Each structure stands twice: as C-alpha cells, then as structure tokens.
C-alpha positions in Angstrom: -3.3 -10.1 -17.3 -6.6 -11.8 -17.3 -6.4 -15.6 -16.6 -5.6 -17.7 -13.5 -3.4 -19.9 -15.9 -1.1 -16.9 -16.6 -0.9 -16.0 -13.0 0.0 -19.5 -12.1 2.8 -19.7 -14.8 4.4 -16.5 -13.6 4.3 -17.5 -10.0 5.6 -20.9 -10.7 2.6 -22.7 -9.1 -0.4 -24.7 -10.2 -3.8 -23.2 -11.1 -5.2 -25.0 -8.1 -2.8 -23.1 -5.9 -3.9 -19.8 -7.4 -7.5 -20.7 -6.8 -6.7 -21.5 -3.2 -4.9 -18.3 -2.6 -8.0 -16.4 -3.9 -10.7 -18.4 -2.1 -9.0 -20.2 0.8 -5.6 -18.6 1.5 -5.2 -20.4 4.9 -4.7 -23.7 3.0 -1.6 -22.4 1.2 1.9 -22.1 2.7 3.0 -18.4 3.3 5.8 -18.6 0.8 3.6 -19.7 -2.1 0.8 -17.3 -1.1 3.3 -14.4 -1.1 4.5 -15.4 -4.6 1.1 -15.6 -6.0 -0.1 -12.3 -4.3 3.0 -10.5 -5.6 2.2 -11.5 -9.2 -1.4 -10.5 -8.8 -0.5 -7.2 -7.4 2.2 -6.5 -10.1 -0.3 -7.0 -12.8 -3.4 -5.5 -11.0 -5.2 -8.9 -11.4 -8.8 -8.8 -10.3 -10.5 -12.2 -10.2 -14.1 -12.4 -11.5 -16.5 -12.8 -8.6 -18.7 -15.8 -9.2 -22.0 -16.2 -7.4 -22.1 -19.3 -5.2 -24.7 -21.7 -6.7 -27.9 -22.4 -4.9 -28.0 -25.6 -2.9 -29.1 -28.6 -5.0 -29.8 -31.0 -2.1 -27.6 -33.4 -4.1 -24.6 -35.2 -2.8 -22.0 -37.2 -4.8 -20.7 -40.6 -3.7 -17.7 -42.1 -5.3 -16.6 -45.7 -4.5 -13.8 -47.8 -6.0 -15.7 -51.0 -6.6 -19.5 -51.4 -6.4 -19.2 -55.2 -6.8 -17.5 -55.4 -3.4 -20.3 -55.9 -0.9 -18.4 -53.7 1.6 -18.7 -50.6 -0.6 -22.3 -51.5 -1.5 -23.1 -51.3 2.3 -21.5 -47.9 2.5 -23.6 -46.6 -0.4 -26.8 -48.1 1.1 -26.2 -46.3 4.4 -25.4 -43.0 2.8 -28.4 -43.2 0.5 -30.7 -43.8 3.5 -29.3 -40.9 5.4 -29.7 -38.6 2.4 -33.3 -39.6 2.0 -34.0 -38.9 5.7 -32.5 -35.4 5.2 -34.5 -34.7 2.1 -31.5 -35.1 -0.2 -30.5 -37.3 -3.1 -27.4 -39.2 -4.1 -25.5 -39.0 -7.4 -23.4 -42.2 -7.5 -20.2 -43.0 -9.3 -18.1 -46.2 -9.5 -14.3 -45.4 -10.2 -13.4 -49.1 -10.8 -10.0 -48.6 -9.1 -9.0 -46.1 -11.8 -7.5 -42.8 -10.6 -8.1 -41.0 -13.8 -11.8 -42.0 -13.7 -12.0 -40.9 -10.1 -10.8 -37.3 -11.0 -13.3 -37.2 -14.0 -16.1 -38.0 -11.5 -15.0 -35.4 -9.1 -15.2 -32.8 -12.0 -18.6 -34.3 -13.0 -19.9 -33.6 -9.5 -18.8 -29.9 -9.8 -20.8 -29.7 -13.1 -23.9 -30.9 -11.3 -23.3 -28.3 -8.6 -23.5 -31.0 -5.8 -23.5 -29.6 -2.2 -20.7 -32.1 -1.3 -19.1 -35.4 -2.1 -18.4 -38.5 0.0 -15.3 -40.1 -1.4 -13.9 -43.6 -0.8 -10.6 -42.8 -2.3 -7.9 -44.8 -4.1 -5.0 -42.8 -2.8 -4.1 -40.4 0.1 -1.1 -38.8 -1.7 -0.6 -35.2 -0.7 -1.1 -33.8 -4.2 -4.4 -35.5 -4.6 -5.6 -34.2 -1.2 -4.6 -30.7 -2.3 -6.7 -31.2 -5.4 -9.6 -32.1 -3.1 -9.2 -29.0 -1.0 -9.4 -26.8 -4.2 -12.7 -28.3 -5.3 -15.8 -25.9 -5.2 -17.7 -28.2 -2.8 -16.7 -29.9 0.6 -15.3 -33.5 0.5 -15.7 -36.1 3.3 -13.3 -38.9 2.8 -14.3 -42.4 4.1 -12.1 -45.6 4.7 -8.9 -43.5 4.8 -7.9 -40.6 7.1 -5.6 -37.5 6.7 -5.1 -34.4 8.7 -5.6 -32.5 5.3 -9.2 -33.2 5.0 -12.4 -34.3 6.9 -12.1 -38.1 7.0 -13.2 -41.2 8.8 -11.9 -44.8 8.7 -11.2 -47.9 10.8 -7.8 -48.6 12.3 -6.5 -51.1 9.7 -3.2 -51.8 11.5 -5.1 -52.8 14.7 -7.4 -54.9 12.4 -4.4 -56.8 11.2 -3.1 -57.4 14.7 -6.5 -58.7 15.8 -6.4 -61.3 12.9 -2.9 -62.4 13.8 -3.7 -62.6 17.6 -6.8 -64.7 16.8 -4.8 -67.2 14.6 -1.9 -67.5 17.1 -4.3 -68.3 20.0 -5.8 -71.0 17.9 -2.5 -72.7 17.7 -1.3 -71.9 14.2 2.4 -71.5 13.6 2.7 -71.2 9.8 1.0 -68.2 8.2 0.2 -66.8 4.8 -1.2 -63.5 3.4 -3.2 -62.6 0.3 -3.7 -58.9 -0.6 -1.9 -55.7 -1.5 1.8 -55.7 -0.5 3.2 -52.5 -2.1 3.3 -49.3 -0.2 2.1 -48.7 3.4 -0.5 -51.4 3.6 -1.6 -51.0 7.3 -3.5 -54.3 7.6 -0.4 -56.3 6.5 1.8 -54.3 8.7 -0.3 -54.9 11.8 -0.5 -58.6 11.0 3.2 -59.1 10.3 4.3 -56.9 13.3 2.2 -59.0 15.7 3.7 -62.2 14.3 7.2 -60.8 14.6 6.7 -59.8 18.2 5.7 -63.4 19.0 8.7 -64.7 17.1 6.8 -66.1 14.1 7.6 -65.5 10.5 5.4 -64.5 7.5 7.5 -65.9 4.6 7.6 -64.1 1.3 6.8 -67.4 -0.5 3.5 -67.5 1.5 2.5 -64.0 0.6 0.5 -63.3 -2.6 0.1 -59.8 -4.1 -3.2 -59.4 -5.8 -1.9 -56.6 -7.9 1.5 -58.0 -9.0 1.5 -61.8 -8.8 -1.5 -62.6 -11.0 -2.3 -66.3 -10.7 -3.8 -67.2 -7.3 -4.3 -70.8 -8.3 -0.6 -71.2 -9.1 0.3 -69.6 -5.7 -1.9 -72.1 -3.9 -0.4 -75.1 -5.7 3.1 -73.8 -5.0 2.4 -73.2 -1.3 1.1 -76.7 -0.8 4.0 -78.3 -2.4 6.2 -77.1 0.4 6.9 -79.5 3.3 5.4 -77.0 5.8 2.6 -75.1 4.0 0.6 -72.4 5.8 -2.2 -73.5 8.1 -3.8 -70.1 8.3 -4.2 -67.0 5.9 -5.0 -63.4 6.4 -6.7 -61.7 3.5 -7.0 -58.0 2.8 -10.8 -58.1 2.3 -13.7 -60.7 2.3 -13.8 -60.7 -1.6 -10.2 -61.8 -1.6 -10.9 -64.4 1.2 -13.8 -65.8 -0.8 -11.4 -66.3 -3.9 -8.8 -68.0 -1.7 -11.3 -70.3 0.0 -12.7 -71.4 -3.4 -9.2 -72.1 -4.8 -8.3 -74.1 -1.7 -11.4 -76.2 -1.9 -10.8 -76.8 -5.6 -7.5 -78.5 -4.6 -9.1 -80.4 -1.7 -7.4 -78.4 0.9 -9.8 -78.0 3.9 -7.8 -77.9 7.1 -6.9 -74.1 6.7 -8.1 -71.1 8.6 -8.9 -68.0 6.7 -9.6 -64.6 8.2 -10.9 -61.8 6.0 -11.5 -58.1 6.4 -14.7 -56.0 6.3 -17.2 -58.7 7.7 -19.4 -58.2 4.7 -22.3 -60.4 3.6 -19.7 -62.6 1.8 -18.0 -63.5 5.2 -21.5 -64.3 6.7 -22.6 -66.5 3.9 -19.3 -68.4 3.6 -19.0 -68.5 7.4 -15.4 -67.4 7.8 -14.0 -65.1 10.5 -13.5 -61.4 9.5 -12.4 -58.2 10.9 -15.5 -55.9 11.0 -15.5 -52.2 10.1 -18.2 -50.1 11.7 -19.7 -49.1 8.4 -22.8 -47.5 9.8 -21.0 -45.5 12.5 -18.5 -44.2 9.9 -21.2 -43.3 7.4 -23.4 -41.6 10.0 -20.5 -39.6 11.4 -19.4 -38.6 7.9 -22.9 -37.5 7.0 -23.2 -35.4 10.2 -19.9 -33.7 9.4 -21.0 -33.1 5.8 -24.0 -31.3 7.0 -21.9 -29.0 9.1 -19.6 -28.3 6.2 -22.6 -27.5 3.9 -24.1 -25.2 6.5 -20.7 -23.4 6.8 -20.9 -23.0 3.0 -17.8 -25.1 2.5 -15.5 -22.6 4.3 -12.1 -24.1 4.8 -10.6 -24.6 8.2 -7.0 -24.9 9.5 -7.9 -28.2 11.2 -10.1 -31.0 9.9 -11.9 -33.8 11.7 -10.0 -37.0 11.3 -11.1 -40.1 13.2 -10.1 -43.7 13.3 -12.7 -46.2 14.5 -11.7 -49.4 16.4 -12.2 -52.6 14.4 -13.7 -55.8 15.9 -12.9 -59.4 15.0 -16.0 -61.5 14.3 -15.1 -65.2 14.9 -16.9 -67.9 12.9 
C-alpha cells in the first residue's frame, strides 16, 4: 500500500481527508480520523516526509471580478501592505467561476506562496474543508466562517441601514436589484427591516441579476404599474450604476437608489451607498496572515472570524 489515493478509497473518504489526518488531525472528526488511521495501521502505511519549502515572500490574492472597483481597492491595499513588509503579490481574477478559483488555488501551491488572501465565491463546507487541506494558510475576506480565518462586513446590518434610510426619507414603495437565491444577507436585512415597519417588498419589484436577464425590461415593467417603486436598494455599486443609467434612459429621475460598497462609482455618480471598511479588513487580514506564516501554517481548533460594522454614506 503506497498511495494516499488507495488509503482514501479503503477508508471511504477523500484524499484531502487523508492528508488532513496525516498533517492536521485536529481538523478531522474523530470518527473519520479513526477510520483512516485504522487502514494506515493495517497496511503499515508510512507517508513520505516532505521538506517544507523555504519562504518565498510571495502571497497570492484571488478576487472574483477585478472590473468591480470594490475588489480593485482591496487588491490595492493588500499590495501596499505586502510592499511595506518586503513581500510581493501574485494576483488572480476568478471571474465568478468556481472552477477557475480552484485552479488558481492549485497554481498558488505550485508557486510555493507563503499564503493566500481569498475573496471567495462560496462558503460551502466542502469548499472550506478544501481550503484547510491546502499546503499554505488562507485568509478569507468579504465572507466569514468559523472554519477558517476570515474578515467581512456585516451585510445584514448594511441592508437594514439602507432600508432605514429610505423609510426615513418618506419612501413607501421599494424595489431591489441583486442576487436573490440563497442566503443573501444584504437582501435579508433590507426586507426584514421593511417587514418590521409593515412595508412590503413585492416580488415584481425585485430583479435577480443572475436569473432575470434583462434589466431594461424589468424597469419598463415596473414603471407600467400604477404604483411603481420610488426607491431601490442594490447589491453593489456596479449594479446601482447600471440601474441608474437604465432609469435615466427612460427619463425616470425621481427615484432614490442606494448601493453597497461605497466605491469610486458611488462617489462619481453621487448616490448613497453602504460603505465597507476595506482598509481595516485588509490590514487586519494581513496582520493575521503574518501570524499564520510565522506559525508555519499550523492549524488551530479555533479561527479568527470577525464582522466589521458597515456605515451608510448619504449623498
């Protein structure tokens, strides 16, 4: 018996689980660990001892969309921090493609990076377990999980801030443009606040950017209603920009639009937006990465996971 793949097959687990049992047993459940260890003992399996590569002073950064100014700002801050600490950045743009994201994580391993800053597309448990099994530490930004070192803003609170602002301005008919499927915390916070104040967020006034396709047709349909929305909340500033351009195209001007991220787009177009503390998140993430690298990527039973408070910037 000579390969991890064979051990995994006999134990009924993944090769990543076998790797964690050998290198970071505390990250594996006792039941699975016992299964793997029993097979290894039965076949006198001895893993090859690999020398830990020397530090490269290189960090990987993987973002989902470099065309979004919000992610560009994150990259800028991380690059500056790396420079100040005598390190360099290896940058990847996953383009909202999960498969591409995994390829880039493997590419980082091939380049022997000291660690990776990941702005992920998902927080599914299976994916987080994959991150734990990587040969370098990962710091996750913009999403949080108890399974990995992570920093993000409180999206649900951000959605509530947007709703509170619009209600206080006197709006009574609301719309939303963004992702609707899954646990979208921004939308949940926004709709929960409206419900608590006895307002409705009608389905026909909500546009799913992933499923509904034609934003122009959505706007036309909304404003054919007798009581169209007077205010919209958007999942990010890029989406808010597209909505505003579409509204202006149809001569619709008396509408409030609130975005999310408070990026350069919101400042240039002068619309209100929920600000994320990009610099604070990046600085804290970089500090934590340096600790992980100093500890040679040793896994822990607990991971730093922190939500930063958002702030509404009114324009």
